[in-house]
PQR file with spaces between the fields and no chain letter, atoms N, CA, C, O and H, PARSE charges and radii, in Angstrom:
ATOM       1  N    MET     1     -16.965   28.217  -11.946 -0.4000 1.5000
ATOM       2  CA   MET     1     -15.669   28.564  -12.500 -0.0000 2.0000
ATOM       3  C    MET     1     -14.548   28.175  -11.537  0.5500 1.7000
ATOM       4  O    MET     1     -13.460   27.788  -11.963 -0.5500 1.4000
ATOM       5  N    GLY     2     -14.820   28.280  -10.247 -0.4000 1.5000
ATOM       6  CA   GLY     2     -13.821   27.927   -9.247 -0.0000 2.0000
ATOM       7  C    GLY     2     -13.482   26.448   -9.271  0.5500 1.7000
ATOM       8  O    GLY     2     -12.332   26.061   -9.065 -0.5500 1.4000
ATOM       9  H    GLY     2     -15.704   28.594   -9.900  0.4000 1.0000
ATOM      10  N    TYR     3     -14.501   25.617   -9.526 -0.4000 1.5000
ATOM      11  CA   TYR     3     -14.262   24.181   -9.592 -0.0000 2.0000
ATOM      12  C    TYR     3     -13.380   23.815  -10.774  0.5500 1.7000
ATOM      13  O    TYR     3     -12.520   22.939  -10.675 -0.5500 1.4000
ATOM      14  H    TYR     3     -15.435   25.931   -9.693  0.4000 1.0000
ATOM      15  N    VAL     4     -13.600   24.489  -11.883 -0.4000 1.5000
ATOM      16  CA   VAL     4     -12.775   24.228  -13.067 -0.0000 2.0000
ATOM      17  C    VAL     4     -11.329   24.628  -12.791  0.5500 1.7000
ATOM      18  O    VAL     4     -10.402   23.911  -13.170 -0.5500 1.4000
ATOM      19  H    VAL     4     -14.298   25.200  -11.963  0.4000 1.0000
ATOM      20  N    PHE     5     -11.135   25.761  -12.137 -0.4000 1.5000
ATOM      21  CA   PHE     5      -9.790   26.218  -11.801 -0.0000 2.0000
ATOM      22  C    PHE     5      -9.099   25.234  -10.862  0.5500 1.7000
ATOM      23  O    PHE     5      -7.940   24.884  -11.085 -0.5500 1.4000
ATOM      24  H    PHE     5     -11.888   26.343  -11.829  0.4000 1.0000
ATOM      25  N    LEU     6      -9.790   24.784   -9.815 -0.4000 1.5000
ATOM      26  CA   LEU     6      -9.203   23.819   -8.884 -0.0000 2.0000
ATOM      27  C    LEU     6      -8.888   22.495   -9.573  0.5500 1.7000
ATOM      28  O    LEU     6      -7.861   21.874   -9.296 -0.5500 1.4000
ATOM      29  H    LEU     6     -10.732   25.069   -9.633  0.4000 1.0000
ATOM      30  N    PHE     7      -9.772   22.067  -10.470 -0.4000 1.5000
ATOM      31  CA   PHE     7      -9.514   20.839  -11.205 -0.0000 2.0000
ATOM      32  C    PHE     7      -8.265   20.982  -12.072  0.5500 1.7000
ATOM      33  O    PHE     7      -7.432   20.076  -12.115 -0.5500 1.4000
ATOM      34  H    PHE     7     -10.606   22.572  -10.694  0.4000 1.0000
ATOM      35  N    LEU     8      -8.132   22.112  -12.761 -0.4000 1.5000
ATOM      36  CA   LEU     8      -6.965   22.315  -13.618 -0.0000 2.0000
ATOM      37  C    LEU     8      -5.675   22.448  -12.811  0.5500 1.7000
ATOM      38  O    LEU     8      -4.620   22.002  -13.262 -0.5500 1.4000
ATOM      39  H    LEU     8      -8.809   22.848  -12.726  0.4000 1.0000
ATOM      40  N    VAL     9      -5.744   23.050  -11.638 -0.4000 1.5000
ATOM      41  CA   VAL     9      -4.570   23.117  -10.769 -0.0000 2.0000
ATOM      42  C    VAL     9      -4.178   21.709  -10.326  0.5500 1.7000
ATOM      43  O    VAL     9      -2.998   21.360  -10.335 -0.5500 1.4000
ATOM      44  H    VAL     9      -6.601   23.412  -11.272  0.4000 1.0000
ATOM      45  N    GLY    10      -5.158   20.907   -9.941 -0.4000 1.5000
ATOM      46  CA   GLY    10      -4.889   19.529   -9.559 -0.0000 2.0000
ATOM      47  C    GLY    10      -4.324   18.713  -10.708  0.5500 1.7000
ATOM      48  O    GLY    10      -3.417   17.902  -10.519 -0.5500 1.4000
ATOM      49  H    GLY    10      -6.117   21.191   -9.934  0.4000 1.0000
ATOM      50  N    PHE    11      -4.859   18.930  -11.891 -0.4000 1.5000
ATOM      51  CA   PHE    11      -4.360   18.224  -13.067 -0.0000 2.0000
ATOM      52  C    PHE    11      -2.912   18.599  -13.355  0.5500 1.7000
ATOM      53  O    PHE    11      -2.086   17.735  -13.649 -0.5500 1.4000
ATOM      54  H    PHE    11      -5.595   19.589  -12.045  0.4000 1.0000
ATOM      55  N    GLY    12      -2.610   19.886  -13.269 -0.4000 1.5000
ATOM      56  CA   GLY    12      -1.239   20.337  -13.499 -0.0000 2.0000
ATOM      57  C    GLY    12      -0.277   19.771  -12.471  0.5500 1.7000
ATOM      58  O    GLY    12       0.841   19.382  -12.811 -0.5500 1.4000
ATOM      59  H    GLY    12      -3.282   20.587  -13.031  0.4000 1.0000
ATOM      60  N    MET    13      -0.702   19.722  -11.220 -0.4000 1.5000
ATOM      61  CA   MET    13       0.152   19.149  -10.179 -0.0000 2.0000
ATOM      62  C    MET    13       0.369   17.660  -10.406  0.5500 1.7000
ATOM      63  O    MET    13       1.480   17.160  -10.229 -0.5500 1.4000
ATOM      64  H    MET    13      -1.610   20.037  -10.944  0.4000 1.0000
ATOM      65  N    ALA    14      -0.686   16.947  -10.797 -0.4000 1.5000
ATOM      66  CA   ALA    14      -0.565   15.515  -11.039 -0.0000 2.0000
ATOM      67  C    ALA    14       0.373   15.238  -12.218  0.5500 1.7000
ATOM      68  O    ALA    14       1.181   14.311  -12.166 -0.5500 1.4000
ATOM      69  H    ALA    14      -1.589   17.353  -10.940  0.4000 1.0000
ATOM      70  N    VAL    15       0.265   16.031  -13.261 -0.4000 1.5000
ATOM      71  CA   VAL    15       1.149   15.849  -14.415 -0.0000 2.0000
ATOM      72  C    VAL    15       2.593   16.146  -14.035  0.5500 1.7000
ATOM      73  O    VAL    15       3.505   15.415  -14.422 -0.5500 1.4000
ATOM      74  H    VAL    15      -0.392   16.784  -13.302  0.4000 1.0000
ATOM      75  N    THR    16       2.799   17.215  -13.278 -0.4000 1.5000
ATOM      76  CA   THR    16       4.152   17.571  -12.850 -0.0000 2.0000
ATOM      77  C    THR    16       4.770   16.468  -12.002  0.5500 1.7000
ATOM      78  O    THR    16       5.919   16.084  -12.220 -0.5500 1.4000
ATOM      79  H    THR    16       2.059   17.809  -12.964  0.4000 1.0000
ATOM      80  N    GLY    17       4.018   15.965  -11.046 -0.4000 1.5000
ATOM      81  CA   GLY    17       4.528   14.895  -10.193 -0.0000 2.0000
ATOM      82  C    GLY    17       4.768   13.607  -10.946  0.5500 1.7000
ATOM      83  O    GLY    17       5.764   12.923  -10.709 -0.5500 1.4000
ATOM      84  H    GLY    17       3.085   16.277  -10.869  0.4000 1.0000
ATOM      85  N    GLY    18       3.862   13.265  -11.858 -0.4000 1.5000
ATOM      86  CA   GLY    18       4.026   12.040  -12.633 -0.0000 2.0000
ATOM      87  C    GLY    18       5.223   12.099  -13.569  0.5500 1.7000
ATOM      88  O    GLY    18       5.976   11.132  -13.679 -0.5500 1.4000
ATOM      89  H    GLY    18       3.053   13.821  -12.051  0.4000 1.0000
ATOM      90  N    VAL    19       5.399   13.212  -14.235 -0.4000 1.5000
ATOM      91  CA   VAL    19       6.542   13.367  -15.144 -0.0000 2.0000
ATOM      92  C    VAL    19       7.848   13.338  -14.361  0.5500 1.7000
ATOM      93  O    VAL    19       8.840   12.771  -14.821 -0.5500 1.4000
ATOM      94  H    VAL    19       4.787   13.998  -14.147  0.4000 1.0000
ATOM      95  N    THR    20       7.850   13.947  -13.182 -0.4000 1.5000
ATOM      96  CA   THR    20       9.052   13.944  -12.356 -0.0000 2.0000
ATOM      97  C    THR    20       9.406   12.529  -11.922  0.5500 1.7000
ATOM      98  O    THR    20      10.573   12.139  -11.954 -0.5500 1.4000
ATOM      99  H    THR    20       7.045   14.408  -12.809  0.4000 1.0000
ATOM     100  N    MET    21       8.404   11.763  -11.518 -0.4000 1.5000
ATOM     101  CA   MET    21       8.677   10.392  -11.092 -0.0000 2.0000
ATOM     102  C    MET    21       9.168    9.533  -12.250  0.5500 1.7000
ATOM     103  O    MET    21      10.044    8.687  -12.067 -0.5500 1.4000
ATOM     104  H    MET    21       7.456   12.080  -11.492  0.4000 1.0000
ATOM     105  N    ILE    22       8.619    9.740  -13.426 -0.4000 1.5000
ATOM     106  CA   ILE    22       9.084    9.007  -14.603 -0.0000 2.0000
ATOM     107  C    ILE    22      10.506    9.423  -14.958  0.5500 1.7000
ATOM     108  O    ILE    22      11.325    8.588  -15.341 -0.5500 1.4000
ATOM     109  H    ILE    22       7.908   10.428  -13.575  0.4000 1.0000
ATOM     110  N    ALA    23      10.794   10.705  -14.830 -0.4000 1.5000
ATOM     111  CA   ALA    23      12.146   11.171  -15.129 -0.0000 2.0000
ATOM     112  C    ALA    23      13.158   10.569  -14.162  0.5500 1.7000
ATOM     113  O    ALA    23      14.270   10.219  -14.558 -0.5500 1.4000
ATOM     114  H    ALA    23      10.129   11.384  -14.518  0.4000 1.0000
ATOM     115  N    TYR    24      12.776   10.450  -12.899 -0.4000 1.5000
ATOM     116  CA   TYR    24      13.688    9.860  -11.924 -0.0000 2.0000
ATOM     117  C    TYR    24      13.884    8.362  -12.151  0.5500 1.7000
ATOM     118  O    TYR    24      14.822    7.777  -11.611 -0.5500 1.4000
ATOM     119  H    TYR    24      11.873   10.735  -12.576  0.4000 1.0000
ATOM     120  N    MET    25      13.015    7.737  -12.938 -0.4000 1.5000
ATOM     121  CA   MET    25      13.209    6.319  -13.259 -0.0000 2.0000
ATOM     122  C    MET    25      14.453    6.099  -14.118  0.5500 1.7000
ATOM     123  O    MET    25      14.901    4.965  -14.282 -0.5500 1.4000
ATOM     124  H    MET    25      12.253    8.212  -13.376  0.4000 1.0000
ATOM     125  N    ASN    26      15.003    7.159  -14.654 -0.4000 1.5000
ATOM     126  CA   ASN    26      16.243    7.027  -15.414 -0.0000 2.0000
ATOM     127  C    ASN    26      17.417    6.628  -14.531  0.5500 1.7000
ATOM     128  O    ASN    26      18.465    6.225  -15.037 -0.5500 1.4000
ATOM     129  H    ASN    26      14.639    8.081  -14.521  0.4000 1.0000
ATOM     130  N    PHE    27      17.251    6.735  -13.223 -0.4000 1.5000
ATOM     131  CA   PHE    27      18.305    6.290  -12.309 -0.0000 2.0000
ATOM     132  C    PHE    27      18.362    4.769  -12.195  0.5500 1.7000
ATOM     133  O    PHE    27      19.381    4.221  -11.775 -0.5500 1.4000
ATOM     134  H    PHE    27      16.400    7.063  -12.813  0.4000 1.0000
ATOM     135  N    LEU    28      17.281    4.079  -12.562 -0.4000 1.5000
ATOM     136  CA   LEU    28      17.261    2.614  -12.445 -0.0000 2.0000
ATOM     137  C    LEU    28      18.319    1.948  -13.317  0.5500 1.7000
ATOM     138  O    LEU    28      18.998    1.043  -12.832 -0.5500 1.4000
ATOM     139  H    LEU    28      16.453    4.524  -12.903  0.4000 1.0000
ATOM     140  N    PRO    29      18.497    2.342  -14.574 -0.5600 1.5000
ATOM     141  CA   PRO    29      19.554    1.712  -15.366  0.2800 2.0000
ATOM     142  C    PRO    29      20.963    2.052  -14.867  0.5500 1.7000
ATOM     143  O    PRO    29      21.930    1.379  -15.222 -0.5500 1.4000
ATOM     144  N    ALA    30      21.070    3.093  -14.047 -0.4000 1.5000
ATOM     145  CA   ALA    30      22.382    3.484  -13.532 -0.0000 2.0000
ATOM     146  C    ALA    30      22.812    2.627  -12.345  0.5500 1.7000
ATOM     147  O    ALA    30      23.905    2.816  -11.811 -0.5500 1.4000
ATOM     148  H    ALA    30      20.284    3.639  -13.759  0.4000 1.0000
ATOM     149  N    GLY    31      21.969    1.690  -11.930 -0.4000 1.5000
ATOM     150  CA   GLY    31      22.368    0.769  -10.874 -0.0000 2.0000
ATOM     151  C    GLY    31      21.556    0.869   -9.599  0.5500 1.7000
ATOM     152  O    GLY    31      21.838    0.136   -8.651 -0.5500 1.4000
ATOM     153  H    GLY    31      21.082    1.536  -12.365  0.4000 1.0000
ATOM     154  N    LEU    32      20.559    1.742   -9.527 -0.4000 1.5000
ATOM     155  CA   LEU    32      19.720    1.816   -8.341 -0.0000 2.0000
ATOM     156  C    LEU    32      18.696    0.691   -8.358  0.5500 1.7000
ATOM     157  O    LEU    32      18.203    0.311   -9.420 -0.5500 1.4000
ATOM     158  H    LEU    32      20.329    2.337  -10.297  0.4000 1.0000
ATOM     159  N    SER    33      18.383    0.170   -7.207 -0.4000 1.5000
ATOM     160  CA   SER    33      17.324   -0.835   -7.112 -0.0000 2.0000
ATOM     161  C    SER    33      15.984   -0.112   -6.950  0.5500 1.7000
ATOM     162  O    SER    33      15.945    1.106   -6.775 -0.5500 1.4000
ATOM     163  H    SER    33      18.784    0.479   -6.345  0.4000 1.0000
ATOM     164  N    TRP    34      14.900   -0.867   -7.009 -0.4000 1.5000
ATOM     165  CA   TRP    34      13.578   -0.274   -6.854 -0.0000 2.0000
ATOM     166  C    TRP    34      13.399    0.311   -5.464  0.5500 1.7000
ATOM     167  O    TRP    34      12.738    1.336   -5.301 -0.5500 1.4000
ATOM     168  H    TRP    34      14.932   -1.856   -7.151  0.4000 1.0000
ATOM     169  N    ILE    35      13.977   -0.327   -4.475 -0.4000 1.5000
ATOM     170  CA   ILE    35      13.864    0.187   -3.105 -0.0000 2.0000
ATOM     171  C    ILE    35      14.616    1.509   -2.980  0.5500 1.7000
ATOM     172  O    ILE    35      14.124    2.449   -2.356 -0.5500 1.4000
ATOM     173  H    ILE    35      14.515   -1.159   -4.608  0.4000 1.0000
ATOM     174  N    ASP    36      15.804    1.583   -3.570 -0.4000 1.5000
ATOM     175  CA   ASP    36      16.541    2.844   -3.565 -0.0000 2.0000
ATOM     176  C    ASP    36      15.764    3.933   -4.299  0.5500 1.7000
ATOM     177  O    ASP    36      15.767    5.093   -3.886 -0.5500 1.4000
ATOM     178  H    ASP    36      16.204    0.820   -4.077  0.4000 1.0000
ATOM     179  N    TYR    37      15.101    3.553   -5.387 -0.4000 1.5000
ATOM     180  CA   TYR    37      14.297    4.512   -6.144 -0.0000 2.0000
ATOM     181  C    TYR    37      13.171    5.069   -5.281  0.5500 1.7000
ATOM     182  O    TYR    37      12.963    6.281   -5.242 -0.5500 1.4000
ATOM     183  H    TYR    37      15.100    2.611   -5.723  0.4000 1.0000
ATOM     184  N    PHE    38      12.445    4.197   -4.589 -0.4000 1.5000
ATOM     185  CA   PHE    38      11.320    4.657   -3.770 -0.0000 2.0000
ATOM     186  C    PHE    38      11.791    5.484   -2.579  0.5500 1.7000
ATOM     187  O    PHE    38      11.109    6.426   -2.177 -0.5500 1.4000
ATOM     188  H    PHE    38      12.614    3.212   -4.620  0.4000 1.0000
ATOM     189  N    VAL    39      12.932    5.150   -2.017 -0.4000 1.5000
ATOM     190  CA   VAL    39      13.485    5.961   -0.934 -0.0000 2.0000
ATOM     191  C    VAL    39      13.879    7.340   -1.463  0.5500 1.7000
ATOM     192  O    VAL    39      13.643    8.349   -0.799 -0.5500 1.4000
ATOM     193  H    VAL    39      13.486    4.384   -2.344  0.4000 1.0000
ATOM     194  N    PHE    40      14.474    7.386   -2.647 -0.4000 1.5000
ATOM     195  CA   PHE    40      14.856    8.662   -3.255 -0.0000 2.0000
ATOM     196  C    PHE    40      13.626    9.504   -3.568  0.5500 1.7000
ATOM     197  O    PHE    40      13.604   10.703   -3.291 -0.5500 1.4000
ATOM     198  H    PHE    40      14.665    6.566   -3.187  0.4000 1.0000
ATOM     199  N    VAL    41      12.597    8.874   -4.148 -0.4000 1.5000
ATOM     200  CA   VAL    41      11.386    9.601   -4.528 -0.0000 2.0000
ATOM     201  C    VAL    41      10.663   10.110   -3.282  0.5500 1.7000
ATOM     202  O    VAL    41      10.090   11.199   -3.305 -0.5500 1.4000
ATOM     203  H    VAL    41      12.615    7.900   -4.373  0.4000 1.0000
ATOM     204  N    ALA    42      10.682    9.346   -2.212 -0.4000 1.5000
ATOM     205  CA   ALA    42      10.006    9.772   -0.982 -0.0000 2.0000
ATOM     206  C    ALA    42      10.654   11.012   -0.387  0.5500 1.7000
ATOM     207  O    ALA    42      10.006   11.751    0.354 -0.5500 1.4000
ATOM     208  H    ALA    42      11.147    8.461   -2.193  0.4000 1.0000
ATOM     209  N    GLY    43      11.910   11.248   -0.695 -0.4000 1.5000
ATOM     210  CA   GLY    43      12.595   12.416   -0.176 -0.0000 2.0000
ATOM     211  C    GLY    43      12.493   13.646   -1.048  0.5500 1.7000
ATOM     212  O    GLY    43      12.974   14.711   -0.659 -0.5500 1.4000
ATOM     213  H    GLY    43      12.437   10.648   -1.297  0.4000 1.0000
ATOM     214  N    ARG    44      11.883   13.536   -2.213 -0.4000 1.5000
ATOM     215  CA   ARG    44      11.763   14.668   -3.135 -0.0000 2.0000
ATOM     216  C    ARG    44      10.381   15.296   -3.004  0.5500 1.7000
ATOM     217  O    ARG    44       9.370   14.600   -3.097 -0.5500 1.4000
ATOM     218  H    ARG    44      11.492   12.671   -2.529  0.4000 1.0000
ATOM     219  N    VAL    45      10.336   16.593   -2.790 -0.4000 1.5000
ATOM     220  CA   VAL    45       9.070   17.295   -2.580 -0.0000 2.0000
ATOM     221  C    VAL    45       8.219   17.290   -3.841  0.5500 1.7000
ATOM     222  O    VAL    45       7.000   17.142   -3.762 -0.5500 1.4000
ATOM     223  H    VAL    45      11.158   17.158   -2.715  0.4000 1.0000
ATOM     224  N    GLU    46       8.840   17.449   -4.996 -0.4000 1.5000
ATOM     225  CA   GLU    46       8.050   17.554   -6.226 -0.0000 2.0000
ATOM     226  C    GLU    46       7.343   16.260   -6.590  0.5500 1.7000
ATOM     227  O    GLU    46       6.417   16.280   -7.400 -0.5500 1.4000
ATOM     228  H    GLU    46       9.831   17.570   -5.060  0.4000 1.0000
ATOM     229  N    CYS    47       7.749   15.147   -6.019 -0.4000 1.5000
ATOM     230  CA   CYS    47       7.063   13.886   -6.287 -0.0000 2.0000
ATOM     231  C    CYS    47       5.758   13.780   -5.513  0.5500 1.7000
ATOM     232  O    CYS    47       4.905   12.958   -5.847 -0.5500 1.4000
ATOM     233  H    CYS    47       8.501   15.131   -5.361  0.4000 1.0000
ATOM     234  N    TYR    48       5.593   14.597   -4.488 -0.4000 1.5000
ATOM     235  CA   TYR    48       4.337   14.609   -3.739 -0.0000 2.0000
ATOM     236  C    TYR    48       3.244   15.348   -4.491  0.5500 1.7000
ATOM     237  O    TYR    48       2.086   15.315   -4.073 -0.5500 1.4000
ATOM     238  H    TYR    48       6.286   15.265   -4.216  0.4000 1.0000
ATOM     239  N    PHE    49       3.579   16.008   -5.580 -0.4000 1.5000
ATOM     240  CA   PHE    49       2.561   16.691   -6.379 -0.0000 2.0000
ATOM     241  C    PHE    49       1.581   15.703   -7.011  0.5500 1.7000
ATOM     242  O    PHE    49       0.413   16.037   -7.206 -0.5500 1.4000
ATOM     243  H    PHE    49       4.519   16.035   -5.919  0.4000 1.0000
ATOM     244  N    LEU    50       2.037   14.497   -7.333 -0.4000 1.5000
ATOM     245  CA   LEU    50       1.153   13.512   -7.970 -0.0000 2.0000
ATOM     246  C    LEU    50      -0.014   13.142   -7.060  0.5500 1.7000
ATOM     247  O    LEU    50      -1.159   13.310   -7.480 -0.5500 1.4000
ATOM     248  H    LEU    50       2.986   14.225   -7.175  0.4000 1.0000
ATOM     249  N    PRO    51       0.202   12.647   -5.839 -0.5600 1.5000
ATOM     250  CA   PRO    51      -0.967   12.299   -5.017  0.2800 2.0000
ATOM     251  C    PRO    51      -1.791   13.516   -4.592  0.5500 1.7000
ATOM     252  O    PRO    51      -3.011   13.419   -4.458 -0.5500 1.4000
ATOM     253  N    VAL    52      -1.140   14.653   -4.380 -0.4000 1.5000
ATOM     254  CA   VAL    52      -1.887   15.855   -4.008 -0.0000 2.0000
ATOM     255  C    VAL    52      -2.772   16.303   -5.167  0.5500 1.7000
ATOM     256  O    VAL    52      -3.929   16.672   -4.963 -0.5500 1.4000
ATOM     257  H    VAL    52      -0.149   14.732   -4.488  0.4000 1.0000
ATOM     258  N    GLY    53      -2.232   16.270   -6.375 -0.4000 1.5000
ATOM     259  CA   GLY    53      -3.012   16.671   -7.547 -0.0000 2.0000
ATOM     260  C    GLY    53      -4.172   15.741   -7.826  0.5500 1.7000
ATOM     261  O    GLY    53      -5.270   16.197   -8.146 -0.5500 1.4000
ATOM     262  H    GLY    53      -1.293   15.970   -6.540  0.4000 1.0000
ATOM     263  N    VAL    54      -3.945   14.447   -7.711 -0.4000 1.5000
ATOM     264  CA   VAL    54      -5.039   13.483   -7.927 -0.0000 2.0000
ATOM     265  C    VAL    54      -6.113   13.672   -6.854  0.5500 1.7000
ATOM     266  O    VAL    54      -7.306   13.627   -7.151 -0.5500 1.4000
ATOM     267  H    VAL    54      -3.053   14.077   -7.451  0.4000 1.0000
ATOM     268  N    SER    55      -5.688   13.881   -5.614 -0.4000 1.5000
ATOM     269  CA   SER    55      -6.658   14.118   -4.539 -0.0000 2.0000
ATOM     270  C    SER    55      -7.463   15.384   -4.793  0.5500 1.7000
ATOM     271  O    SER    55      -8.677   15.400   -4.587 -0.5500 1.4000
ATOM     272  H    SER    55      -4.719   13.918   -5.373  0.4000 1.0000
ATOM     273  N    LEU    56      -6.808   16.431   -5.232 -0.4000 1.5000
ATOM     274  CA   LEU    56      -7.503   17.682   -5.518 -0.0000 2.0000
ATOM     275  C    LEU    56      -8.511   17.497   -6.652  0.5500 1.7000
ATOM     276  O    LEU    56      -9.615   18.037   -6.592 -0.5500 1.4000
ATOM     277  H    LEU    56      -5.822   16.419   -5.400  0.4000 1.0000
ATOM     278  N    MET    57      -8.145   16.753   -7.665 -0.4000 1.5000
ATOM     279  CA   MET    57      -9.082   16.499   -8.761 -0.0000 2.0000
ATOM     280  C    MET    57     -10.277   15.684   -8.282  0.5500 1.7000
ATOM     281  O    MET    57     -11.414   15.977   -8.652 -0.5500 1.4000
ATOM     282  H    MET    57      -7.248   16.314   -7.714  0.4000 1.0000
ATOM     283  N    LEU    58     -10.031   14.661   -7.459 -0.4000 1.5000
ATOM     284  CA   LEU    58     -11.131   13.836   -6.964 -0.0000 2.0000
ATOM     285  C    LEU    58     -12.065   14.626   -6.052  0.5500 1.7000
ATOM     286  O    LEU    58     -13.284   14.477   -6.132 -0.5500 1.4000
ATOM     287  H    LEU    58      -9.108   14.424   -7.158  0.4000 1.0000
ATOM     288  N    ILE    59     -11.507   15.454   -5.199 -0.4000 1.5000
ATOM     289  CA   ILE    59     -12.337   16.288   -4.323 -0.0000 2.0000
ATOM     290  C    ILE    59     -13.168   17.254   -5.144  0.5500 1.7000
ATOM     291  O    ILE    59     -14.349   17.458   -4.864 -0.5500 1.4000
ATOM     292  H    ILE    59     -10.517   15.575   -5.134  0.4000 1.0000
ATOM     293  N    THR    60     -12.559   17.843   -6.149 -0.4000 1.5000
ATOM     294  CA   THR    60     -13.286   18.787   -7.008 -0.0000 2.0000
ATOM     295  C    THR    60     -14.409   18.086   -7.762  0.5500 1.7000
ATOM     296  O    THR    60     -15.499   18.641   -7.898 -0.5500 1.4000
ATOM     297  H    THR    60     -11.599   17.677   -6.377  0.4000 1.0000
ATOM     298  N    LEU    61     -14.161   16.891   -8.247 -0.4000 1.5000
ATOM     299  CA   LEU    61     -15.198   16.168   -8.970 -0.0000 2.0000
ATOM     300  C    LEU    61     -16.345   15.744   -8.056  0.5500 1.7000
ATOM     301  O    LEU    61     -17.500   15.710   -8.481 -0.5500 1.4000
ATOM     302  H    LEU    61     -13.275   16.441   -8.136  0.4000 1.0000
ATOM     303  N    GLN    62     -16.029   15.422   -6.806 -0.4000 1.5000
ATOM     304  CA   GLN    62     -17.073   15.015   -5.864 -0.0000 2.0000
ATOM     305  C    GLN    62     -17.957   16.197   -5.464  0.5500 1.7000
ATOM     306  O    GLN    62     -19.158   16.031   -5.250 -0.5500 1.4000
ATOM     307  H    GLN    62     -15.090   15.450   -6.461  0.4000 1.0000
ATOM     308  N    ARG    63     -17.373   17.368   -5.366 -0.4000 1.5000
ATOM     309  CA   ARG    63     -18.116   18.539   -4.900 -0.0000 2.0000
ATOM     310  C    ARG    63     -18.704   19.374   -6.040  0.5500 1.7000
ATOM     311  O    ARG    63     -19.389   20.364   -5.783 -0.5500 1.4000
ATOM     312  H    ARG    63     -16.398   17.503   -5.540  0.4000 1.0000
ATOM     313  N    TYR    64     -18.452   18.996   -7.280 -0.4000 1.5000
ATOM     314  CA   TYR    64     -18.970   19.748   -8.426 -0.0000 2.0000
ATOM     315  C    TYR    64     -20.495   19.703   -8.403  0.5500 1.7000
ATOM     316  O    TYR    64     -21.082   18.625   -8.303 -0.5500 1.4000
ATOM     317  H    TYR    64     -17.896   18.192   -7.489  0.4000 1.0000
ATOM     318  N    PRO    65     -21.144   20.873   -8.497 -0.5600 1.5000
ATOM     319  CA   PRO    65     -22.630   20.869   -8.448  0.2800 2.0000
ATOM     320  C    PRO    65     -23.206   20.174   -9.685  0.5500 1.7000
ATOM     321  O    PRO    65     -22.722   20.326  -10.807 -0.5500 1.4000
ATOM     322  N    LYS    66     -24.232   19.426   -9.428 -0.4000 1.5000
ATOM     323  CA   LYS    66     -24.839   18.647  -10.518 -0.0000 2.0000
ATOM     324  C    LYS    66     -25.883   19.416  -11.267  0.5500 1.7000
ATOM     325  O    LYS    66     -26.479   18.893  -12.208 -0.5500 1.4000
ATOM     326  H    LYS    66     -24.625   19.302   -8.517  0.4000 1.0000
């Protein structure tokens, strides 16, 4: 049950981070370049949820008892 909970927490974090990064892509039509976008995203804490969530899901899947 703990593995399922950790997987779902990781999934929720990955979705939150991914949606946030997609939402911030709305700044591109406003005149930001891709480099400015990546610098902006690197400074936002909520965008780090995507790699943390994916990592948590992968770790949970690797350690899930067979």
